[in-house]
N, CA, C, O and the ligand as a Tripos MOL2 file, in Angstrom:
@<TRIPOS>MOLECULE
protein
  301   299    76     0     0
PROTEIN
NO_CHARGES

@<TRIPOS>ATOM
      1 N          -3.0760  -17.0910   -0.9210 N.3       1 MET1
      2 CA         -3.8710  -16.3340   -1.8850 C.3       1 MET1
      3 C          -3.3800  -16.6720   -3.2930 C.2       1 MET1
      4 O          -2.1770  -16.7200   -3.5510 O.2       1 MET1
      5 N          -4.3390  -16.9070   -4.2000 N.am      2 LEU2
      6 CA         -3.9820  -17.1880   -5.5830 C.3       2 LEU2
      7 C          -3.8980  -15.8870   -6.3710 C.2       2 LEU2
      8 O          -4.7070  -14.9780   -6.1850 O.2       2 LEU2
      9 N          -2.9160  -15.8150   -7.2450 N.am      3 CYS3
     10 CA         -2.7200  -14.6280   -8.0770 C.3       3 CYS3
     11 C          -3.9360  -14.4440   -8.9860 C.2       3 CYS3
     12 O          -4.3310  -15.3850   -9.6750 O.2       3 CYS3
     13 N          -4.5410  -13.2410   -9.0020 N.am      4 PRO4
     14 CA         -5.7150  -13.0170   -9.8470 C.3       4 PRO4
     15 C          -5.3870  -13.0000  -11.3470 C.2       4 PRO4
     16 O          -6.2960  -13.0510  -12.1750 O.2       4 PRO4
     17 N          -4.0870  -12.9280  -11.7040 N.am      5 TRP5
     18 CA         -3.7050  -12.8940  -13.1200 C.3       5 TRP5
     19 C          -3.3490  -14.2850  -13.6520 C.2       5 TRP5
     20 O          -3.8110  -14.6800  -14.7220 O.2       5 TRP5
     21 N          -2.5120  -15.0380  -12.8900 N.am      6 CYS6
     22 CA         -2.0510  -16.3400  -13.3830 C.3       6 CYS6
     23 C          -2.5890  -17.5060  -12.5590 C.2       6 CYS6
     24 O          -2.4170  -18.6640  -12.9420 O.2       6 CYS6
     25 N          -3.2380  -17.2160  -11.4330 N.am      7 GLU7
     26 CA         -3.8500  -18.2050  -10.5460 C.3       7 GLU7
     27 C          -2.8360  -19.1220   -9.8630 C.2       7 GLU7
     28 O          -3.2060  -20.1990   -9.3960 O.2       7 GLU7
     29 N          -1.5530  -18.7150   -9.7950 N.am      8 ARG8
     30 CA         -0.5590  -19.4460   -9.0050 C.3       8 ARG8
     31 C          -0.5910  -18.9040   -7.5770 C.2       8 ARG8
     32 O          -1.1110  -17.8190   -7.3190 O.2       8 ARG8
     33 N          -0.0140  -19.6980   -6.6420 N.am      9 GLU9
     34 CA          0.0340  -19.2760   -5.2430 C.3       9 GLU9
     35 C           0.9340  -18.0550   -5.0980 C.2       9 GLU9
     36 O           2.0290  -18.0180   -5.6590 O.2       9 GLU9
     37 N           0.4740  -17.0560   -4.3450 N.am     10 MET10
     38 CA          1.2660  -15.8500   -4.1180 C.3      10 MET10
     39 C           1.9900  -15.9670   -2.7840 C.2      10 MET10
     40 O           1.5540  -16.6920   -1.8900 O.2      10 MET10
     41 N           3.0980  -15.2480   -2.6590 N.am     11 GLN11
     42 CA          3.8760  -15.2370   -1.4270 C.3      11 GLN11
     43 C           3.3680  -14.1140   -0.5300 C.2      11 GLN11
     44 O           3.3270  -12.9550   -0.9420 O.2      11 GLN11
     45 N           2.9740  -14.4620    0.7140 N.am     12 ALA12
     46 CA          2.5270  -13.4540    1.6660 C.3      12 ALA12
     47 C           3.7300  -12.7680    2.2810 C.2      12 ALA12
     48 O           4.7660  -13.3980    2.4930 O.2      12 ALA12
     49 N           3.6040  -11.4830    2.5670 N.am     13 GLY13
     50 CA          4.6970  -10.7500    3.1940 C.3      13 GLY13
     51 C           4.2570   -9.3440    3.5370 C.2      13 GLY13
     52 O           3.0640   -9.0700    3.6640 O.2      13 GLY13
     53 N           5.2200   -8.4570    3.6860 N.am     14 GLU14
     54 CA          4.9290   -7.0710    4.0320 C.3      14 GLU14
     55 C           5.7960   -6.1400    3.2050 C.2      14 GLU14
     56 O           6.9560   -6.4390    2.9240 O.2      14 GLU14
     57 N           5.2300   -5.0230    2.8220 N.am     15 ILE15
     58 CA          6.0150   -3.9180    2.2750 C.3      15 ILE15
     59 C           6.4170   -3.0900    3.4870 C.2      15 ILE15
     60 O           5.5560   -2.6670    4.2570 O.2      15 ILE15
     61 N           7.6970   -2.8570    3.6640 N.am     16 ILE16
     62 CA          8.1380   -2.0880    4.8260 C.3      16 ILE16
     63 C           8.8960   -0.8580    4.3660 C.2      16 ILE16
     64 O           9.4640   -0.8430    3.2740 O.2      16 ILE16
     65 N           8.9060    0.1620    5.1870 N.am     17 GLY17
     66 CA          9.6230    1.3750    4.8170 C.3      17 GLY17
     67 C           9.7220    2.3330    5.9720 C.2      17 GLY17
     68 O           9.3460    2.0170    7.1010 O.2      17 GLY17
     69 N          10.2290    3.5010    5.6810 N.am     18 ASP18
     70 CA         10.4460    4.5480    6.6620 C.3      18 ASP18
     71 C           9.1180    5.2330    6.9780 C.2      18 ASP18
     72 O           8.4190    5.6740    6.0660 O.2      18 ASP18
     73 N           8.7680    5.3240    8.2430 N.am     19 ALA19
     74 CA          7.4710    5.8790    8.6440 C.3      19 ALA19
     75 C           7.4940    7.3960    8.8010 C.2      19 ALA19
     76 O           6.4940    7.9840    9.2130 O.2      19 ALA19
     77 N           8.6240    8.0450    8.4780 N.am     20 ARG20
     78 CA          8.6630    9.5050    8.6290 C.3      20 ARG20
     79 C           7.7510   10.2030    7.6340 C.2      20 ARG20
     80 O           7.2530   11.2940    7.9120 O.2      20 ARG20
     81 N           7.5240    9.5870    6.4720 N.am     21 SER21
     82 CA          6.5680   10.1500    5.5230 C.3      21 SER21
     83 C           5.4710    9.1160    5.3030 C.2      21 SER21
     84 O           5.7470    7.9200    5.2090 O.2      21 SER21
     85 N           4.2370    9.5760    5.2230 N.am     22 SER22
     86 CA          3.1290    8.6350    5.0620 C.3      22 SER22
     87 C           3.0780    8.1010    3.6330 C.2      22 SER22
     88 O           3.6010    8.7240    2.7090 O.2      22 SER22
     89 N           2.4550    6.9610    3.4650 N.am     23 VAL23
     90 CA          2.2650    6.3830    2.1410 C.3      23 VAL23
     91 C           0.8210    6.6510    1.7440 C.2      23 VAL23
     92 O          -0.1110    6.2820    2.4590 O.2      23 VAL23
     93 N           0.6460    7.2990    0.5880 N.am     24 ARG24
     94 CA         -0.7000    7.6640    0.1520 C.3      24 ARG24
     95 C          -0.9230    7.2220   -1.2810 C.2      24 ARG24
     96 O           0.0230    7.0180   -2.0420 O.2      24 ARG24
     97 N          -2.1880    7.0770   -1.6320 N.am     25 PHE25
     98 CA         -2.5650    6.7340   -3.0010 C.3      25 PHE25
     99 C          -2.9920    8.0100   -3.7070 C.2      25 PHE25
    100 O          -3.8880    8.7180   -3.2480 O.2      25 PHE25
    101 N          -2.3300    8.2980   -4.8500 N.am     26 GLN26
    102 CA         -2.6770    9.4780   -5.6430 C.3      26 GLN26
    103 C          -3.3160    8.9920   -6.9330 C.2      26 GLN26
    104 O          -2.6310    8.4150   -7.7780 O.2      26 GLN26
    105 N          -4.6250    9.2150   -7.1050 N.am     27 PRO27
    106 CA         -5.2830    8.7650   -8.3280 C.3      27 PRO27
    107 C          -4.6660    9.4420   -9.5500 C.2      27 PRO27
    108 O          -4.2630   10.6040   -9.4950 O.2      27 PRO27
    109 N          -4.5980    8.6930  -10.6560 N.am     28 GLU28
    110 CA         -4.0660    9.2390  -11.8930 C.3      28 GLU28
    111 C          -4.8510   10.4780  -12.2970 C.2      28 GLU28
    112 O          -6.0810   10.4540  -12.2940 O.2      28 GLU28
    113 N          -4.1720   11.5470  -12.6390 N.am     29 GLY29
    114 CA         -4.8220   12.7790  -13.0570 C.3      29 GLY29
    115 C          -5.1650   13.7160  -11.9180 C.2      29 GLY29
    116 O          -5.6760   14.8090  -12.1660 O.2      29 GLY29
    117 N          -4.8970   13.3240  -10.6480 N.am     30 LYS30
    118 CA         -5.1790   14.1910   -9.5040 C.3      30 LYS30
    119 C          -3.9240   14.3460   -8.6770 C.2      30 LYS30
    120 O          -3.3310   13.3480   -8.2680 O.2      30 LYS30
    121 N          -3.5060   15.5700   -8.4220 N.am     31 LYS31
    122 CA         -2.3230   15.8520   -7.6080 C.3      31 LYS31
    123 C          -2.7750   16.0920   -6.1750 C.2      31 LYS31
    124 O          -3.5410   17.0190   -5.9110 O.2      31 LYS31
    125 N          -2.3030   15.2570   -5.2440 N.am     32 LEU32
    126 CA         -2.6340   15.4680   -3.8410 C.3      32 LEU32
    127 C          -1.8760   16.6870   -3.3300 C.2      32 LEU32
    128 O          -0.6830   16.8370   -3.5950 O.2      32 LEU32
    129 N          -2.5630   17.5520   -2.6020 N.am     33 THR33
    130 CA         -1.9630   18.7860   -2.1040 C.3      33 THR33
    131 C          -1.4070   18.5850   -0.6970 C.2      33 THR33
    132 O          -1.6280   17.5490   -0.0690 O.2      33 THR33
    133 N          -0.6830   19.5900   -0.2170 N.am     34 PHE34
    134 CA         -0.1760   19.5580    1.1490 C.3      34 PHE34
    135 C          -1.3490   19.5140    2.1250 C.2      34 PHE34
    136 O          -1.2940   18.8300    3.1480 O.2      34 PHE34
    137 N          -2.4200   20.2580    1.7950 N.am     35 GLY35
    138 CA         -3.6300   20.2280    2.6300 C.3      35 GLY35
    139 C          -4.2410   18.8410    2.6760 C.2      35 GLY35
    140 O          -4.6950   18.3880    3.7260 O.2      35 GLY35
    141 N          -4.2520   18.1670    1.5280 N.am     36 ASP36
    142 CA         -4.7460   16.7780    1.4990 C.3      36 ASP36
    143 C          -3.9220   15.9200    2.4530 C.2      36 ASP36
    144 O          -4.4560   15.0750    3.1720 O.2      36 ASP36
    145 N          -2.6040   16.1540    2.4440 N.am     37 SER37
    146 CA         -1.7050   15.3920    3.3110 C.3      37 SER37
    147 C          -2.0310   15.6320    4.7760 C.2      37 SER37
    148 O          -2.0820   14.6950    5.5730 O.2      37 SER37
    149 N          -2.2540   16.9060    5.1300 N.am     38 LEU38
    150 CA         -2.5710   17.2380    6.5200 C.3      38 LEU38
    151 C          -3.8850   16.5950    6.9610 C.2      38 LEU38
    152 O          -4.0420   16.2200    8.1230 O.2      38 LEU38
    153 N          -4.8290   16.4720    6.0230 N.am     39 CYS39
    154 CA         -6.1340   15.8700    6.3260 C.3      39 CYS39
    155 C          -6.1060   14.3440    6.2300 C.2      39 CYS39
    156 O          -7.0870   13.6830    6.5720 O.2      39 CYS39
    157 N          -5.0000   13.7880    5.7720 N.am     40 GLY40
    158 CA         -4.8890   12.3350    5.6750 C.3      40 GLY40
    159 C          -5.5520   11.7680    4.4380 C.2      40 GLY40
    160 O          -5.7370   10.5550    4.3450 O.2      40 GLY40
    161 N          -5.9170   12.6200    3.4790 N.am     41 ILE41
    162 CA         -6.5730   12.1350    2.2540 C.3      41 ILE41
    163 C          -5.5910   11.2890    1.4420 C.2      41 ILE41
    164 O          -4.4480   11.6890    1.2210 O.2      41 ILE41
    165 N          -6.0400   10.1460    1.0120 N.am     42 GLY42
    166 CA         -5.2220    9.2390    0.2220 C.3      42 GLY42
    167 C          -4.4170    8.2620    1.0540 C.2      42 GLY42
    168 O          -3.7410    7.3970    0.4980 O.2      42 GLY42
    169 N          -4.4710    8.3780    2.3660 N.am     43 LYS43
    170 CA         -3.7030    7.4890    3.2430 C.3      43 LYS43
    171 C          -4.2270    6.0640    3.1380 C.2      43 LYS43
    172 O          -5.4380    5.8480    3.1230 O.2      43 LYS43
    173 N          -3.3250    5.0930    3.0650 N.am     44 LEU44
    174 CA         -3.7150    3.6870    3.0120 C.3      44 LEU44
    175 C          -3.9720    3.2230    4.4350 C.2      44 LEU44
    176 O          -3.0690    3.2280    5.2700 O.2      44 LEU44
    177 N          -5.2030    2.8240    4.7070 N.am     45 THR45
    178 CA         -5.5860    2.4940    6.0760 C.3      45 THR45
    179 C          -4.9550    1.2010    6.5680 C.2      45 THR45
    180 O          -4.9070    0.9660    7.7760 O.2      45 THR45
    181 N          -4.4680    0.3530    5.6610 N.am     46 ALA46
    182 CA         -3.8820   -0.9260    6.0710 C.3      46 ALA46
    183 C          -2.4620   -0.7630    6.6080 C.2      46 ALA46
    184 O          -1.9140   -1.6960    7.1950 O.2      46 ALA46
    185 N          -1.8640    0.4040    6.4150 N.am     47 ILE47
    186 CA         -0.4820    0.5970    6.8550 C.3      47 ILE47
    187 C          -0.4190    0.7650    8.3630 C.2      47 ILE47
    188 O          -1.1290    1.5800    8.9510 O.2      47 ILE47
    189 N           0.4420   -0.0210    8.9650 N.am     48 LYS48
    190 CA          0.6560    0.0370   10.4130 C.3      48 LYS48
    191 C           2.0560    0.5800   10.6580 C.2      48 LYS48
    192 O           3.0220    0.1300   10.0410 O.2      48 LYS48
    193 N           2.1610    1.5480   11.5600 N.am     49 SER49
    194 CA          3.4560    2.1340   11.8800 C.3      49 SER49
    195 C           3.9230    1.6710   13.2500 C.2      49 SER49
    196 O           3.1270    1.5000   14.1730 O.2      49 SER49
    197 N           5.2340    1.4710   13.3640 N.am     50 LYS50
    198 CA          5.8380    1.1460   14.6600 C.3      50 LYS50
    199 C           7.1800    1.8410   14.6960 C.2      50 LYS50
    200 O           8.0580    1.5420   13.8870 O.2      50 LYS50
    201 N           7.3490    2.7690   15.6270 N.am     51 TRP51
    202 CA          8.5440    3.5870   15.7480 C.3      51 TRP51
    203 C           8.8150    4.2920   14.4230 C.2      51 TRP51
    204 O           8.0280    5.1520   14.0280 O.2      51 TRP51
    205 N           9.8760    3.9670   13.7390 N.am     52 VAL52
    206 CA         10.2030    4.6930   12.5080 C.3      52 VAL52
    207 C           9.9840    3.8270   11.2690 C.2      52 VAL52
    208 O          10.5150    4.1260   10.1990 O.2      52 VAL52
    209 N           9.2110    2.7660   11.4100 N.am     53 THR53
    210 CA          9.0040    1.8500   10.2980 C.3      53 THR53
    211 C           7.5140    1.6460   10.0650 C.2      53 THR53
    212 O           6.7320    1.6220   11.0150 O.2      53 THR53
    213 N           7.1170    1.4960    8.7880 N.am     54 PHE54
    214 CA          5.7310    1.1220    8.5200 C.3      54 PHE54
    215 C           5.6980   -0.2590    7.8980 C.2      54 PHE54
    216 O           6.6630   -0.7000    7.2750 O.2      54 PHE54
    217 N           4.5750   -0.9330    8.0750 N.am     55 TYR55
    218 CA          4.3660   -2.2780    7.5540 C.3      55 TYR55
    219 C           3.0560   -2.2960    6.7860 C.2      55 TYR55
    220 O           2.0420   -1.7910    7.2690 O.2      55 TYR55
    221 N           3.0700   -2.8730    5.5980 N.am     56 LEU56
    222 CA          1.8590   -3.0140    4.8030 C.3      56 LEU56
    223 C           1.7640   -4.4630    4.3210 C.2      56 LEU56
    224 O           2.5510   -4.8870    3.4750 O.2      56 LEU56
    225 N           0.7990   -5.2270    4.8580 N.am     57 PRO57
    226 CA          0.6430   -6.6090    4.3910 C.3      57 PRO57
    227 C           0.3750   -6.6550    2.8950 C.2      57 PRO57
    228 O          -0.4120   -5.8630    2.3770 O.2      57 PRO57
    229 N           1.0310   -7.5880    2.1950 N.am     58 ALA58
    230 CA          0.8940   -7.6950    0.7460 C.3      58 ALA58
    231 C           1.1530   -9.1310    0.3050 C.2      58 ALA58
    232 O           1.7700   -9.9110    1.0300 O.2      58 ALA58
    233 N           0.6850   -9.4640   -0.8640 N.am     59 HIS59
    234 CA          0.9770  -10.7550   -1.4900 C.3      59 HIS59
    235 C           1.7020  -10.4800   -2.7990 C.2      59 HIS59
    236 O           1.3390   -9.5700   -3.5440 O.2      59 HIS59
    237 N           2.7560  -11.2990   -3.0770 N.am     60 TYR60
    238 CA          3.5910  -11.0860   -4.2480 C.3      60 TYR60
    239 C           3.5710  -12.3250   -5.1370 C.2      60 TYR60
    240 O           3.6930  -13.4440   -4.6390 O.2      60 TYR60
    241 N           3.4200  -12.1400   -6.4440 N.am     61 CYS61
    242 CA          3.4870  -13.2220   -7.4160 C.3      61 CYS61
    243 C           4.8210  -13.1000   -8.1590 C.2      61 CYS61
    244 O           5.0530  -12.1400   -8.8950 O.2      61 CYS61
    245 N           5.6900  -14.0910   -7.9500 N.am     62 SER62
    246 CA          7.0100  -14.0410   -8.5830 C.3      62 SER62
    247 C           6.9310  -14.3720  -10.0750 C.2      62 SER62
    248 O           7.8850  -14.1220  -10.8120 O.2      62 SER62
    249 N           5.8260  -14.9210  -10.5180 N.am     63 HIS63
    250 CA          5.6550  -15.2150  -11.9450 C.3      63 HIS63
    251 C           5.2430  -13.9460  -12.7110 C.2      63 HIS63
    252 O           5.8180  -13.6330  -13.7530 O.2      63 HIS63
    253 N           4.2570  -13.2290  -12.1920 N.am     64 CYS64
    254 CA          3.7430  -12.0150  -12.8620 C.3      64 CYS64
    255 C           4.4840  -10.7460  -12.4370 C.2      64 CYS64
    256 O           4.3660   -9.7050  -13.0830 O.2      64 CYS64
    257 N           5.2520  -10.8420  -11.3410 N.am     65 HIS65
    258 CA          5.9310   -9.6690  -10.7690 C.3      65 HIS65
    259 C           4.9260   -8.6030  -10.3720 C.2      65 HIS65
    260 O           5.1310   -7.4150  -10.6230 O.2      65 HIS65
    261 N           3.8280   -9.0420   -9.7430 N.am     66 LYS66
    262 CA          2.7970   -8.1140   -9.2840 C.3      66 LYS66
    263 C           2.5120   -8.3620   -7.8160 C.2      66 LYS66
    264 O           2.7580   -9.4480   -7.2920 O.2      66 LYS66
    265 N           1.9810   -7.3210   -7.1530 N.am     67 MET67
    266 CA          1.5950   -7.4190   -5.7480 C.3      67 MET67
    267 C           0.1290   -7.0770   -5.6080 C.2      67 MET67
    268 O          -0.4360   -6.3030   -6.3810 O.2      67 MET67
    269 N          -0.4720   -7.6860   -4.5850 N.am     68 VAL68
    270 CA         -1.8520   -7.3700   -4.2390 C.3      68 VAL68
    271 C          -1.8360   -6.8540   -2.8000 C.2      68 VAL68
    272 O          -1.2700   -7.4860   -1.9080 O.2      68 VAL68
    273 N          -2.4590   -5.7100   -2.5930 N.am     69 VAL69
    274 CA         -2.5450   -5.0850   -1.2840 C.3      69 VAL69
    275 C          -3.9990   -4.8800   -0.9540 C.2      69 VAL69
    276 O          -4.7490   -4.3370   -1.7660 O.2      69 VAL69
    277 N          -4.4160   -5.3060    0.2300 N.am     70 GLU70
    278 CA         -5.7970   -5.0850    0.6530 C.3      70 GLU70
    279 C          -5.8120   -3.8890    1.5870 C.2      70 GLU70
    280 O          -5.2180   -3.9310    2.6640 O.2      70 GLU70
    281 N          -6.4810   -2.8320    1.1840 N.am     71 THR71
    282 CA         -6.5250   -1.6220    2.0010 C.3      71 THR71
    283 C          -7.7230   -0.7730    1.5890 C.2      71 THR71
    284 O          -8.3740   -1.0410    0.5800 O.2      71 THR71
    285 N          -7.9940    0.2290    2.3650 N.am     72 ASP72
    286 CA         -8.9530    1.2540    1.9990 C.3      72 ASP72
    287 C          -8.1570    2.5540    1.8580 C.2      72 ASP72
    288 O          -7.0530    2.6570    2.3910 O.2      72 ASP72
    289 N          -8.6940    3.5290    1.1590 N.am     73 VAL73
    290 CA         -8.0400    4.8140    0.9820 C.3      73 VAL73
    291 C          -8.8700    5.8520    1.7240 C.2      73 VAL73
    292 O         -10.0600    6.0060    1.4460 O.2      73 VAL73
    293 N          -8.2580    6.5650    2.6640 N.am     74 ALA74
    294 CA         -8.9610    7.5640    3.4520 C.3      74 ALA74
    295 C          -9.4460    8.7100    2.5720 C.2      74 ALA74
    296 O          -8.7170    9.1770    1.6970 O.2      74 ALA74
    297 N         -10.6720    9.1620    2.8030 N.am     75 LYS75
    298 CA        -11.2720   10.2470    2.0070 C.3      75 LYS75
    299 C         -11.5030   11.4760    2.8700 C.2      75 LYS75
    300 O         -11.9990   12.4910    2.3790 O.2      75 LYS75
    301 ZN          0.6850  -14.2740  -11.1300 Zn       76 ZN76
@<TRIPOS>BOND
     1     1     2 1
     2     2     3 1
     3     3     4 2
     4     3     5 am
     5     5     6 1
     6     6     7 1
     7     7     8 2
     8     7     9 am
     9     9    10 1
    10    10    11 1
    11    11    12 2
    12    11    13 am
    13    13    14 1
    14    14    15 1
    15    15    16 2
    16    15    17 am
    17    17    18 1
    18    18    19 1
    19    19    20 2
    20    19    21 am
    21    21    22 1
    22    22    23 1
    23    23    24 2
    24    23    25 am
    25    25    26 1
    26    26    27 1
    27    27    28 2
    28    27    29 am
    29    29    30 1
    30    30    31 1
    31    31    32 2
    32    31    33 am
    33    33    34 1
    34    34    35 1
    35    35    36 2
    36    35    37 am
    37    37    38 1
    38    38    39 1
    39    39    40 2
    40    39    41 am
    41    41    42 1
    42    42    43 1
    43    43    44 2
    44    43    45 am
    45    45    46 1
    46    46    47 1
    47    47    48 2
    48    47    49 am
    49    49    50 1
    50    50    51 1
    51    51    52 2
    52    51    53 am
    53    53    54 1
    54    54    55 1
    55    55    56 2
    56    55    57 am
    57    57    58 1
    58    58    59 1
    59    59    60 2
    60    59    61 am
    61    61    62 1
    62    62    63 1
    63    63    64 2
    64    63    65 am
    65    65    66 1
    66    66    67 1
    67    67    68 2
    68    67    69 am
    69    69    70 1
    70    70    71 1
    71    71    72 2
    72    71    73 am
    73    73    74 1
    74    74    75 1
    75    75    76 2
    76    75    77 am
    77    77    78 1
    78    78    79 1
    79    79    80 2
    80    79    81 am
    81    81    82 1
    82    82    83 1
    83    83    84 2
    84    83    85 am
    85    85    86 1
    86    86    87 1
    87    87    88 2
    88    87    89 am
    89    89    90 1
    90    90    91 1
    91    91    92 2
    92    91    93 am
    93    93    94 1
    94    94    95 1
    95    95    96 2
    96    95    97 am
    97    97    98 1
    98    98    99 1
    99    99   100 2
   100    99   101 am
   101   101   102 1
   102   102   103 1
   103   103   104 2
   104   103   105 am
   105   105   106 1
   106   106   107 1
   107   107   108 2
   108   107   109 am
   109   109   110 1
   110   110   111 1
   111   111   112 2
   112   111   113 am
   113   113   114 1
   114   114   115 1
   115   115   116 2
   116   115   117 am
   117   117   118 1
   118   118   119 1
   119   119   120 2
   120   119   121 am
   121   121   122 1
   122   122   123 1
   123   123   124 2
   124   123   125 am
   125   125   126 1
   126   126   127 1
   127   127   128 2
   128   127   129 am
   129   129   130 1
   130   130   131 1
   131   131   132 2
   132   131   133 am
   133   133   134 1
   134   134   135 1
   135   135   136 2
   136   135   137 am
   137   137   138 1
   138   138   139 1
   139   139   140 2
   140   139   141 am
   141   141   142 1
   142   142   143 1
   143   143   144 2
   144   143   145 am
   145   145   146 1
   146   146   147 1
   147   147   148 2
   148   147   149 am
   149   149   150 1
   150   150   151 1
   151   151   152 2
   152   151   153 am
   153   153   154 1
   154   154   155 1
   155   155   156 2
   156   155   157 am
   157   157   158 1
   158   158   159 1
   159   159   160 2
   160   159   161 am
   161   161   162 1
   162   162   163 1
   163   163   164 2
   164   163   165 am
   165   165   166 1
   166   166   167 1
   167   167   168 2
   168   167   169 am
   169   169   170 1
   170   170   171 1
   171   171   172 2
   172   171   173 am
   173   173   174 1
   174   174   175 1
   175   175   176 2
   176   175   177 am
   177   177   178 1
   178   178   179 1
   179   179   180 2
   180   179   181 am
   181   181   182 1
   182   182   183 1
   183   183   184 2
   184   183   185 am
   185   185   186 1
   186   186   187 1
   187   187   188 2
   188   187   189 am
   189   189   190 1
   190   190   191 1
   191   191   192 2
   192   191   193 am
   193   193   194 1
   194   194   195 1
   195   195   196 2
   196   195   197 am
   197   197   198 1
   198   198   199 1
   199   199   200 2
   200   199   201 am
   201   201   202 1
   202   202   203 1
   203   203   204 2
   204   203   205 am
   205   205   206 1
   206   206   207 1
   207   207   208 2
   208   207   209 am
   209   209   210 1
   210   210   211 1
   211   211   212 2
   212   211   213 am
   213   213   214 1
   214   214   215 1
   215   215   216 2
   216   215   217 am
   217   217   218 1
   218   218   219 1
   219   219   220 2
   220   219   221 am
   221   221   222 1
   222   222   223 1
   223   223   224 2
   224   223   225 am
   225   225   226 1
   226   226   227 1
   227   227   228 2
   228   227   229 am
   229   229   230 1
   230   230   231 1
   231   231   232 2
   232   231   233 am
   233   233   234 1
   234   234   235 1
   235   235   236 2
   236   235   237 am
   237   237   238 1
   238   238   239 1
   239   239   240 2
   240   239   241 am
   241   241   242 1
   242   242   243 1
   243   243   244 2
   244   243   245 am
   245   245   246 1
   246   246   247 1
   247   247   248 2
   248   247   249 am
   249   249   250 1
   250   250   251 1
   251   251   252 2
   252   251   253 am
   253   253   254 1
   254   254   255 1
   255   255   256 2
   256   255   257 am
   257   257   258 1
   258   258   259 1
   259   259   260 2
   260   259   261 am
   261   261   262 1
   262   262   263 1
   263   263   264 2
   264   263   265 am
   265   265   266 1
   266   266   267 1
   267   267   268 2
   268   267   269 am
   269   269   270 1
   270   270   271 1
   271   271   272 2
   272   271   273 am
   273   273   274 1
   274   274   275 1
   275   275   276 2
   276   275   277 am
   277   277   278 1
   278   278   279 1
   279   279   280 2
   280   279   281 am
   281   281   282 1
   282   282   283 1
   283   283   284 2
   284   283   285 am
   285   285   286 1
   286   286   287 1
   287   287   288 2
   288   287   289 am
   289   289   290 1
   290   290   291 1
   291   291   292 2
   292   291   293 am
   293   293   294 1
   294   294   295 1
   295   295   296 2
   296   295   297 am
   297   297   298 1
   298   298   299 1
   299   299   300 2
@<TRIPOS>SUBSTRUCTURE
     1 MET1         2 RESIDUE 1 A MET
     2 LEU2         6 RESIDUE 1 A LEU
     3 CYS3        10 RESIDUE 1 A CYS
     4 PRO4        14 RESIDUE 1 A PRO
     5 TRP5        18 RESIDUE 1 A TRP
     6 CYS6        22 RESIDUE 1 A CYS
     7 GLU7        26 RESIDUE 1 A GLU
     8 ARG8        30 RESIDUE 1 A ARG
     9 GLU9        34 RESIDUE 1 A GLU
    10 MET10       38 RESIDUE 1 A MET
    11 GLN11       42 RESIDUE 1 A GLN
    12 ALA12       46 RESIDUE 1 A ALA
    13 GLY13       50 RESIDUE 1 A GLY
    14 GLU14       54 RESIDUE 1 A GLU
    15 ILE15       58 RESIDUE 1 A ILE
    16 ILE16       62 RESIDUE 1 A ILE
    17 GLY17       66 RESIDUE 1 A GLY
    18 ASP18       70 RESIDUE 1 A ASP
    19 ALA19       74 RESIDUE 1 A ALA
    20 ARG20       78 RESIDUE 1 A ARG
    21 SER21       82 RESIDUE 1 A SER
    22 SER22       86 RESIDUE 1 A SER
    23 VAL23       90 RESIDUE 1 A VAL
    24 ARG24       94 RESIDUE 1 A ARG
    25 PHE25       98 RESIDUE 1 A PHE
    26 GLN26      102 RESIDUE 1 A GLN
    27 PRO27      106 RESIDUE 1 A PRO
    28 GLU28      110 RESIDUE 1 A GLU
    29 GLY29      114 RESIDUE 1 A GLY
    30 LYS30      118 RESIDUE 1 A LYS
    31 LYS31      122 RESIDUE 1 A LYS
    32 LEU32      126 RESIDUE 1 A LEU
    33 THR33      130 RESIDUE 1 A THR
    34 PHE34      134 RESIDUE 1 A PHE
    35 GLY35      138 RESIDUE 1 A GLY
    36 ASP36      142 RESIDUE 1 A ASP
    37 SER37      146 RESIDUE 1 A SER
    38 LEU38      150 RESIDUE 1 A LEU
    39 CYS39      154 RESIDUE 1 A CYS
    40 GLY40      158 RESIDUE 1 A GLY
    41 ILE41      162 RESIDUE 1 A ILE
    42 GLY42      166 RESIDUE 1 A GLY
    43 LYS43      170 RESIDUE 1 A LYS
    44 LEU44      174 RESIDUE 1 A LEU
    45 THR45      178 RESIDUE 1 A THR
    46 ALA46      182 RESIDUE 1 A ALA
    47 ILE47      186 RESIDUE 1 A ILE
    48 LYS48      190 RESIDUE 1 A LYS
    49 SER49      194 RESIDUE 1 A SER
    50 LYS50      198 RESIDUE 1 A LYS
    51 TRP51      202 RESIDUE 1 A TRP
    52 VAL52      206 RESIDUE 1 A VAL
    53 THR53      210 RESIDUE 1 A THR
    54 PHE54      214 RESIDUE 1 A PHE
    55 TYR55      218 RESIDUE 1 A TYR
    56 LEU56      222 RESIDUE 1 A LEU
    57 PRO57      226 RESIDUE 1 A PRO
    58 ALA58      230 RESIDUE 1 A ALA
    59 HIS59      234 RESIDUE 1 A HIS
    60 TYR60      238 RESIDUE 1 A TYR
    61 CYS61      242 RESIDUE 1 A CYS
    62 SER62      246 RESIDUE 1 A SER
    63 HIS63      250 RESIDUE 1 A HIS
    64 CYS64      254 RESIDUE 1 A CYS
    65 HIS65      258 RESIDUE 1 A HIS
    66 LYS66      262 RESIDUE 1 A LYS
    67 MET67      266 RESIDUE 1 A MET
    68 VAL68      270 RESIDUE 1 A VAL
    69 VAL69      274 RESIDUE 1 A VAL
    70 GLU70      278 RESIDUE 1 A GLU
    71 THR71      282 RESIDUE 1 A THR
    72 ASP72      286 RESIDUE 1 A ASP
    73 VAL73      290 RESIDUE 1 A VAL
    74 ALA74      294 RESIDUE 1 A ALA
    75 LYS75      298 RESIDUE 1 A LYS
    76 ZN76       301 GROUP 0 **** ****
């Protein structure tokens, strides 16, 4: 994948972390509530969990120091 900012080749990989807490997208100016969490609102659908770890496919540009993640946000 080419970086959308500098058009150099990006490095494919995964963002990994602890799966005990979900990873959600909180739009600027909106505070996600505990109820939103229970309903799965803001959850990134591309995240895959296995045991206690989550994996999120991503591309990283070492020139721009930016990442691109392809996902949908649960509503
Ligand atoms: Zn770049």
